[in-house]
C-alpha positions as a Markdown table, in Angstrom:
| # | Residue | x | y | z |
|---|---|---|---|---|
| 1 | Met | -76.1 | 93.3 | 2.7 |
| 2 | Pro | -74.9 | 96.9 | 2.8 |
| 3 | Asp | -77.4 | 99.8 | 3.0 |
| 4 | Asn | -78.7 | 100.7 | -0.4 |
| 5 | Pro | -79.1 | 104.4 | -1.1 |
| 6 | His | -81.3 | 103.6 | -4.1 |
| 7 | Gln | -84.0 | 101.8 | -2.0 |
| 8 | Phe | -87.5 | 102.5 | -3.3 |
| 9 | Arg | -90.0 | 104.5 | -1.2 |
| 10 | Thr | -93.3 | 103.5 | -2.8 |
| 11 | Pro | -95.7 | 106.5 | -3.0 |
| 12 | Asn | -99.5 | 106.5 | -2.7 |
| 13 | Val | -99.8 | 103.1 | -1.1 |
| 14 | Asp | -103.4 | 101.9 | -0.4 |
| 15 | Thr | -104.1 | 101.9 | 3.3 |
| 16 | Glu | -106.5 | 98.9 | 3.6 |
| 17 | His | -103.7 | 96.3 | 3.9 |
| 18 | Thr | -100.6 | 98.4 | 4.6 |
| 19 | Asp | -99.1 | 95.7 | 6.9 |
| 20 | Leu | -99.2 | 93.2 | 4.0 |
| 21 | Ala | -96.7 | 93.1 | 1.2 |
| 22 | Ile | -99.0 | 90.7 | -0.7 |
| 23 | His | -102.7 | 90.3 | -0.4 |
| 24 | Ala | -104.5 | 87.9 | -2.8 |
| 25 | Arg | -108.1 | 86.6 | -2.9 |
| 26 | Gly | -109.4 | 83.9 | -5.1 |
| 27 | Leu | -106.7 | 84.1 | -7.8 |
| 28 | Val | -107.6 | 81.9 | -10.8 |
| 29 | Arg | -105.7 | 81.4 | -14.1 |
| 30 | Arg | -106.8 | 79.0 | -16.9 |
| 31 | Phe | -105.0 | 77.9 | -20.0 |
| 32 | Gly | -107.6 | 76.5 | -22.2 |
| 33 | Asp | -109.1 | 73.5 | -20.4 |
| 34 | Leu | -106.3 | 73.5 | -17.8 |
| 35 | Thr | -106.9 | 75.5 | -14.6 |
| 36 | Ala | -103.3 | 76.2 | -13.4 |
| 37 | Val | -104.3 | 78.3 | -10.4 |
| 38 | Ala | -107.7 | 77.5 | -8.9 |
| 39 | Gly | -108.7 | 80.2 | -6.3 |
| 40 | Ile | -105.6 | 80.8 | -4.2 |
| 41 | Asp | -105.6 | 83.2 | -1.2 |
| 42 | Leu | -102.4 | 84.7 | 0.2 |
| 43 | Glu | -101.5 | 87.1 | 2.9 |
| 44 | Val | -97.7 | 87.9 | 3.2 |
| 45 | Pro | -96.6 | 90.4 | 5.8 |
| 46 | Arg | -93.9 | 92.8 | 4.9 |
| 47 | Gly | -90.4 | 91.6 | 5.6 |
| 48 | Met | -91.3 | 87.9 | 5.6 |
| 49 | Ile | -89.7 | 85.0 | 3.7 |
| 50 | Phe | -92.8 | 83.1 | 2.4 |
| 51 | Ala | -92.4 | 79.9 | 0.5 |
| 52 | Val | -94.8 | 78.4 | -2.0 |
| 53 | Leu | -94.1 | 74.6 | -2.0 |
| 54 | Gly | -95.5 | 72.2 | -4.5 |
| 55 | Pro | -94.7 | 69.6 | -7.2 |
| 56 | Asn | -94.1 | 70.2 | -10.8 |
| 57 | Gly | -97.2 | 71.6 | -12.5 |
| 58 | Ala | -98.8 | 72.6 | -9.2 |
| 59 | Gly | -99.2 | 76.2 | -10.3 |
| 60 | Lys | -96.3 | 77.9 | -8.4 |
| 61 | Thr | -94.8 | 79.8 | -11.3 |
| 62 | Thr | -98.2 | 80.9 | -12.7 |
| 63 | Leu | -99.1 | 82.3 | -9.3 |
| 64 | Leu | -95.9 | 84.3 | -9.2 |
| 65 | Arg | -96.4 | 85.6 | -12.7 |
| 66 | Met | -99.8 | 86.8 | -11.8 |
| 67 | Leu | -98.6 | 88.6 | -8.7 |
| 68 | Ala | -95.7 | 90.2 | -10.8 |
| 69 | Thr | -98.3 | 91.4 | -13.4 |
| 70 | Leu | -96.7 | 89.2 | -16.1 |
| 71 | Thr | -99.9 | 87.0 | -16.5 |
| 72 | Pro | -103.3 | 88.5 | -15.9 |
| 73 | Pro | -105.7 | 86.5 | -13.6 |
| 74 | Asp | -109.0 | 85.2 | -15.0 |
| 75 | Ala | -110.6 | 85.8 | -11.6 |
| 76 | Gly | -109.8 | 87.0 | -8.2 |
| 77 | Ser | -107.8 | 90.0 | -7.0 |
| 78 | Ala | -104.5 | 90.8 | -5.5 |
| 79 | Ser | -102.4 | 93.8 | -4.3 |
| 80 | Val | -98.6 | 94.0 | -4.0 |
| 81 | Met | -97.2 | 96.7 | -1.7 |
| 82 | Gly | -100.7 | 98.1 | -1.6 |
| 83 | His | -101.1 | 98.4 | -5.4 |
| 84 | Asp | -103.7 | 96.4 | -7.3 |
| 85 | Ile | -102.2 | 94.1 | -9.9 |
| 86 | Ala | -105.1 | 94.7 | -12.3 |
| 87 | Thr | -105.7 | 98.5 | -12.0 |
| 88 | Ala | -102.2 | 99.7 | -11.1 |
| 89 | Pro | -99.7 | 97.2 | -12.7 |
| 90 | Glu | -97.1 | 99.9 | -13.4 |
| 91 | Lys | -97.0 | 100.8 | -9.7 |
| 92 | Val | -96.6 | 97.1 | -8.8 |
| 93 | Arg | -93.7 | 96.7 | -11.2 |
| 94 | Phe | -92.1 | 99.8 | -9.7 |
| 95 | Cys | -91.7 | 98.2 | -6.3 |
| 96 | Ile | -90.9 | 94.5 | -7.2 |
| 97 | Ala | -88.2 | 92.4 | -8.7 |
| 98 | Met | -88.4 | 88.9 | -10.1 |
| 99 | Thr | -85.7 | 86.2 | -10.7 |
| 100 | Gly | -86.9 | 83.2 | -12.7 |
| 101 | Gln | -85.7 | 79.7 | -12.8 |
| 102 | Phe | -83.0 | 80.5 | -15.5 |
| 103 | Ala | -80.5 | 83.4 | -15.4 |
| 104 | Ser | -81.5 | 86.4 | -17.5 |
| 105 | Leu | -78.0 | 87.5 | -18.2 |
| 106 | Asp | -75.9 | 88.2 | -21.3 |
| 107 | Glu | -73.3 | 85.5 | -21.2 |
| 108 | Asp | -70.9 | 87.3 | -23.5 |
| 109 | Leu | -70.7 | 90.3 | -21.1 |
| 110 | Thr | -68.7 | 90.2 | -17.9 |
| 111 | Gly | -70.5 | 90.2 | -14.6 |
| 112 | Arg | -69.8 | 93.9 | -14.1 |
| 113 | Glu | -70.8 | 94.8 | -17.6 |
| 114 | Asn | -74.2 | 93.1 | -17.0 |
| 115 | Leu | -74.8 | 95.0 | -13.8 |
| 116 | Val | -73.7 | 98.4 | -15.3 |
| 117 | Met | -75.9 | 97.9 | -18.3 |
| 118 | Leu | -78.9 | 97.1 | -16.2 |
| 119 | Ala | -78.2 | 100.1 | -13.9 |
| 120 | Arg | -78.0 | 102.4 | -16.9 |
| 121 | Leu | -81.4 | 101.0 | -18.1 |
| 122 | Trp | -82.8 | 101.9 | -14.7 |
| 123 | Gly | -81.6 | 105.5 | -15.3 |
| 124 | Phe | -78.4 | 105.6 | -13.3 |
| 125 | Arg | -75.8 | 108.0 | -14.5 |
| 126 | Pro | -72.6 | 106.3 | -15.7 |
| 127 | Gly | -70.6 | 106.8 | -12.6 |
| 128 | Ala | -73.5 | 105.8 | -10.3 |
| 129 | Ala | -74.1 | 102.7 | -12.5 |
| 130 | Arg | -70.5 | 101.6 | -12.0 |
| 131 | Ala | -70.6 | 102.3 | -8.3 |
| 132 | Arg | -73.8 | 100.3 | -7.9 |
| 133 | Ala | -72.4 | 97.4 | -9.9 |
| 134 | Asp | -69.3 | 97.3 | -7.7 |
| 135 | Glu | -71.4 | 97.5 | -4.6 |
| 136 | Leu | -73.5 | 94.5 | -5.6 |
| 137 | Leu | -70.5 | 92.5 | -6.8 |
| 138 | Gly | -69.0 | 93.0 | -3.4 |
| 139 | Ala | -72.2 | 92.2 | -1.5 |
| 140 | Phe | -72.6 | 88.9 | -3.5 |
| 141 | Glu | -68.9 | 87.9 | -3.2 |
| 142 | Leu | -68.3 | 88.2 | -6.9 |
| 143 | Ser | -65.7 | 91.0 | -7.0 |
| 144 | Ala | -62.9 | 88.6 | -8.0 |
| 145 | Ala | -65.0 | 87.4 | -11.0 |
| 146 | Ala | -66.3 | 90.9 | -12.0 |
| 147 | Arg | -64.3 | 91.0 | -15.3 |
| 148 | Lys | -65.0 | 87.4 | -16.3 |
| 149 | Gln | -67.5 | 86.6 | -18.9 |
| 150 | Val | -70.7 | 85.2 | -17.5 |
| 151 | Lys | -70.4 | 82.1 | -19.7 |
| 152 | Asp | -67.4 | 81.2 | -17.6 |
| 153 | Tyr | -69.3 | 81.4 | -14.3 |
| 154 | Ser | -70.3 | 78.4 | -12.3 |
| 155 | Gly | -74.0 | 77.7 | -11.6 |
| 156 | Gly | -73.8 | 79.2 | -8.2 |
| 157 | Met | -72.1 | 82.4 | -9.4 |
| 158 | Arg | -74.6 | 82.8 | -12.2 |
| 159 | Arg | -77.5 | 82.5 | -9.7 |
| 160 | Arg | -75.9 | 85.1 | -7.3 |
| 161 | Leu | -75.3 | 87.5 | -10.2 |
| 162 | Asp | -78.9 | 87.0 | -11.4 |
| 163 | Ile | -80.3 | 87.8 | -8.0 |
| 164 | Gly | -77.9 | 90.8 | -7.8 |
| 165 | Ala | -79.2 | 92.0 | -11.1 |
| 166 | Ser | -82.7 | 92.0 | -9.8 |
| 167 | Leu | -81.6 | 94.3 | -6.9 |
| 168 | Ile | -80.1 | 97.2 | -8.9 |
| 169 | Val | -82.9 | 99.1 | -7.2 |
| 170 | Thr | -83.9 | 97.4 | -4.0 |
| 171 | Pro | -87.5 | 96.2 | -4.3 |
| 172 | Gly | -90.2 | 96.0 | -1.7 |
| 173 | Val | -91.0 | 92.5 | -2.8 |
| 174 | Leu | -88.5 | 90.0 | -4.5 |
| 175 | Phe | -90.1 | 87.1 | -6.3 |
| 176 | Leu | -87.7 | 84.1 | -6.5 |
| 177 | Asp | -88.9 | 81.2 | -8.7 |
| 178 | Glu | -87.0 | 78.1 | -7.7 |
| 179 | Pro | -83.8 | 80.1 | -7.0 |
| 180 | Thr | -81.6 | 77.1 | -6.4 |
| 181 | Thr | -82.7 | 74.7 | -9.0 |
| 182 | Gly | -79.7 | 72.8 | -10.5 |
| 183 | Leu | -77.2 | 74.1 | -7.9 |
| 184 | Asp | -74.9 | 71.9 | -5.9 |
| 185 | Pro | -75.3 | 71.8 | -2.1 |
| 186 | Ser | -72.5 | 74.3 | -1.5 |
| 187 | Ala | -73.9 | 76.9 | -4.0 |
| 188 | Arg | -77.4 | 76.3 | -2.6 |
| 189 | Gln | -76.2 | 77.2 | 0.9 |
| 190 | Gly | -74.7 | 80.4 | -0.5 |
| 191 | Val | -77.9 | 81.5 | -2.1 |
| 192 | Trp | -79.7 | 80.7 | 1.2 |
| 193 | Arg | -77.4 | 83.1 | 3.0 |
| 194 | Leu | -78.1 | 85.8 | 0.5 |
| 195 | Ile | -81.9 | 85.3 | 0.8 |
| 196 | Arg | -81.7 | 85.6 | 4.6 |
| 197 | Gln | -79.6 | 88.7 | 4.3 |
| 198 | Leu | -82.1 | 90.3 | 2.0 |
| 199 | Ala | -85.0 | 89.5 | 4.3 |
| 200 | Ala | -83.0 | 91.0 | 7.2 |
| 201 | Ser | -82.6 | 94.2 | 5.3 |
| 202 | Gly | -86.4 | 94.5 | 5.0 |
| 203 | Val | -87.1 | 93.0 | 1.6 |
| 204 | Thr | -90.2 | 90.8 | 1.5 |
| 205 | Ile | -89.4 | 87.5 | -0.3 |
| 206 | Leu | -91.9 | 85.2 | -2.0 |
| 207 | Leu | -90.1 | 82.1 | -3.3 |
| 208 | Thr | -91.3 | 78.9 | -5.0 |
| 209 | Thr | -89.3 | 75.8 | -4.4 |
| 210 | Gln | -89.4 | 72.0 | -5.0 |
| 211 | Tyr | -86.9 | 71.5 | -2.3 |
| 212 | Leu | -88.6 | 70.7 | 1.0 |
| 213 | Glu | -85.4 | 71.4 | 3.0 |
| 214 | Glu | -85.2 | 74.8 | 1.4 |
| 215 | Ala | -88.7 | 75.8 | 2.6 |
| 216 | Asp | -87.9 | 74.3 | 6.0 |
| 217 | Gln | -84.7 | 76.2 | 6.3 |
| 218 | Leu | -85.7 | 79.6 | 4.9 |
| 219 | Ala | -89.4 | 80.3 | 5.2 |
| 220 | Asp | -91.1 | 82.0 | 8.1 |
| 221 | Arg | -94.3 | 80.6 | 6.6 |
| 222 | Ile | -95.1 | 78.0 | 3.9 |
| 223 | Ala | -98.1 | 77.5 | 1.6 |
| 224 | Val | -98.4 | 74.0 | 0.1 |
| 225 | Ile | -100.2 | 74.0 | -3.3 |
| 226 | Asp | -101.2 | 71.1 | -5.5 |
| 227 | His | -103.2 | 71.0 | -8.7 |
| 228 | Gly | -103.6 | 74.8 | -8.5 |
| 229 | Arg | -105.1 | 74.8 | -5.0 |
| 230 | Lys | -103.7 | 75.8 | -1.7 |
| 231 | Ile | -104.0 | 72.7 | 0.5 |
| 232 | Ala | -102.2 | 73.9 | 3.6 |
| 233 | Glu | -100.5 | 76.9 | 5.1 |
| 234 | Gly | -98.5 | 77.6 | 8.3 |
| 235 | Thr | -95.1 | 77.6 | 9.8 |
| 236 | Ser | -92.9 | 74.6 | 9.3 |
| 237 | Arg | -93.7 | 73.6 | 12.9 |
| 238 | Glu | -97.4 | 74.0 | 12.5 |
| 239 | Leu | -97.5 | 72.0 | 9.3 |
| 240 | Lys | -95.6 | 69.2 | 11.0 |
| 241 | Ala | -97.9 | 69.2 | 14.0 |
| 242 | Ala | -101.0 | 69.2 | 11.7 |
| 243 | Thr | -100.4 | 65.6 | 10.6 |
| 244 | Gly | -101.5 | 64.4 | 14.0 |
| 245 | Ser | -99.1 | 61.5 | 13.7 |
| 246 | Gly | -95.6 | 60.4 | 14.6 |
| 247 | Val | -93.4 | 58.7 | 12.1 |
| 248 | Leu | -91.9 | 55.3 | 12.6 |
| 249 | His | -88.4 | 54.9 | 11.1 |
| 250 | Val | -87.1 | 51.4 | 10.6 |
| 251 | Ser | -83.6 | 50.2 | 9.4 |
| 252 | Leu | -83.2 | 46.6 | 8.5 |
| 253 | Ala | -80.3 | 44.3 | 9.2 |
| 254 | Asp | -80.8 | 42.8 | 5.7 |
| 255 | Asn | -81.9 | 45.2 | 3.0 |
| 256 | Gly | -83.0 | 42.1 | 0.9 |
| 257 | Gln | -86.0 | 42.0 | 3.2 |
| 258 | Ile | -87.1 | 45.6 | 2.5 |
| 259 | Glu | -90.1 | 44.8 | 0.3 |
| 260 | Ala | -91.4 | 42.3 | 2.8 |
| 261 | Ala | -90.9 | 44.8 | 5.7 |
| 262 | Ala | -92.8 | 47.5 | 3.7 |
| 263 | Glu | -95.7 | 45.2 | 3.1 |
| 264 | Leu | -96.0 | 44.4 | 6.8 |
| 265 | Leu | -95.7 | 48.0 | 7.9 |
| 266 | Ser | -98.3 | 49.1 | 5.4 |
| 267 | Ala | -100.7 | 46.4 | 6.5 |
| 268 | His | -100.4 | 47.1 | 10.2 |
| 269 | Leu | -100.4 | 50.9 | 10.0 |
| 270 | Gln | -102.7 | 51.4 | 7.0 |
| 271 | Ser | -100.3 | 54.0 | 5.5 |
| 272 | Val | -98.0 | 54.1 | 2.5 |
| 273 | Val | -94.4 | 53.4 | 3.4 |
| 274 | Gln | -91.6 | 55.6 | 2.1 |
| 275 | Arg | -88.0 | 54.6 | 1.4 |
| 276 | Ser | -85.2 | 56.9 | 2.2 |
| 277 | Pro | -83.2 | 58.3 | -0.8 |
| 278 | Glu | -80.4 | 55.8 | 0.0 |
| 279 | Gly | -83.0 | 53.0 | 0.2 |
| 280 | Ala | -81.8 | 51.9 | 3.6 |
| 281 | Glu | -84.6 | 53.1 | 5.8 |
| 282 | Leu | -88.3 | 52.9 | 5.8 |
| 283 | Ser | -90.6 | 55.6 | 7.2 |
| 284 | Val | -94.3 | 55.4 | 7.8 |
| 285 | Leu | -96.9 | 57.5 | 9.6 |
| 286 | Ala | -98.0 | 55.9 | 12.9 |
| 287 | Gly | -100.9 | 57.2 | 14.9 |
| 288 | Asp | -99.3 | 56.6 | 18.3 |
| 289 | Ala | -96.6 | 54.6 | 20.1 |
| 290 | Ala | -98.9 | 51.6 | 20.7 |
| 291 | Ala | -99.5 | 51.3 | 16.9 |
| 292 | Ala | -95.8 | 51.6 | 16.2 |
| 293 | Asn | -95.0 | 49.0 | 18.8 |
| 294 | Ala | -97.5 | 46.6 | 17.3 |
| 295 | Ala | -95.9 | 47.1 | 13.8 |
| 296 | Ile | -92.4 | 46.4 | 15.2 |
| 297 | Ala | -93.7 | 43.2 | 16.8 |
| 298 | Ala | -95.2 | 42.2 | 13.5 |
| 299 | Leu | -91.8 | 42.7 | 11.8 |
| 300 | Ile | -90.0 | 40.6 | 14.4 |
| 301 | Gly | -92.7 | 38.0 | 14.3 |
| 302 | Gly | -92.3 | 37.8 | 10.5 |
| 303 | Gly | -88.6 | 37.0 | 10.8 |
| 304 | Ile | -87.4 | 40.4 | 9.7 |
| 305 | Ala | -84.2 | 41.4 | 11.6 |
| 306 | Leu | -84.0 | 45.1 | 12.6 |
| 307 | Ala | -80.9 | 47.2 | 12.8 |
| 308 | Asp | -82.6 | 50.2 | 14.4 |
| 309 | Phe | -86.1 | 51.7 | 14.8 |
| 310 | Arg | -87.3 | 54.9 | 16.4 |
| 311 | Met | -90.4 | 57.1 | 16.6 |
| 312 | Gly | -90.1 | 60.8 | 15.8 |
| 313 | Thr | -92.0 | 63.9 | 14.6 |
| 314 | Pro | -92.6 | 64.1 | 10.9 |
| 315 | Ser | -90.1 | 66.0 | 8.7 |
| 316 | Leu | -91.4 | 68.5 | 6.1 |
| 317 | Asp | -90.9 | 65.8 | 3.5 |
| 318 | Glu | -93.3 | 63.5 | 5.4 |
| 319 | Val | -95.8 | 66.3 | 5.9 |
| 320 | Phe | -95.7 | 67.0 | 2.1 |
| 321 | Phe | -96.4 | 63.3 | 1.5 |
| 322 | Ala | -99.3 | 63.3 | 4.0 |
| 323 | Leu | -100.8 | 66.3 | 2.3 |
| 324 | Thr | -100.3 | 65.4 | -1.4 |
| 325 | Gly | -99.6 | 61.7 | -1.6 |
| 326 | Lys | -96.2 | 62.5 | -3.2 |
| 327 | Thr | -92.9 | 61.7 | -1.5 |
| 328 | Asp | -91.0 | 64.4 | -3.3 |
| 329 | Ala | -92.1 | 67.9 | -4.4 |
| 330 | Ser | -90.2 | 67.5 | -7.7 |
| 331 | Asp | -91.7 | 64.1 | -8.4 |
| 332 | Pro | -95.4 | 64.0 | -9.3 |
| 333 | Glu | -95.3 | 60.3 | -10.2 |
| 334 | Asn | -94.2 | 59.3 | -6.7 |
| 335 | Pro | -91.9 | 56.4 | -7.7 |
| 336 | Lys | -90.4 | 56.0 | -4.2 |
| 337 | Ala | -93.6 | 55.1 | -2.4 |
| 338 | Leu | -93.8 | 51.6 | -1.2 |
| 339 | Pro | -95.5 | 49.2 | -1.6 |
């Protein structure tokens, strides 16, 4: 990303946690009888990409909305860039930007017109607004589409423009709520590149995601939340190591035996068996190599022919399952678990 002459320099920052972009203690938010966020603590150093991972309904968006001063907490406290979200919300808003799950753009305007309009609302003079719009369009590889109406943009182009719109004035903290939802793999990779570039320029990024791979690829640190509570936090490597188990992966010569194989593996390893998205491979936590070997022997003894098997470290998907009992962050009903 190019240098931004309009970067904020936030004045009068509190000194207690000046090394932290976000500092939260015991944040709680209730909606009637539902507790959406149930006492979450966060510490996010400046310049970090920090991911909040969890299934639908875990409280991810509510947490972001509280930190962005859009939803008041019922209990707890938090500061963003040194400013208290309750006592100084206007100072928090001055140094943040937020991009939600859906693009907040005028589809009847062109990409350039959207950015110029937003720059004018920020107080840019007409010439400076046009220059800033062109700078962002170039940085986000949208110059060729600058004069097309947004309604004719692809999903990936809309998401890039939406993120660009949130950077008219570069924030200290950028909140991204599921920034790649609904994008195809190529567009998702493009957004990932932009996020990395923003972090490299010094912007602190707090993103929520249902995509385990996204958290694994992008985040310096990950918090896993479920039912409004933080149940784990660490680097991807730390979370994987915390399971304390290896993972046995088994491919069958005959997929017609997959149910029988899952039952045997579950019985011998006392763990729920997961099926790969393609349905061709079974994965199950195994305490050690001896336990995995015994399970393989049970499969062979049961007349189940194996095409391949291996022992490995758990993926972030498998860590998520071990922590929450769900195989997929976007799937709270866990339909892929076997048996």
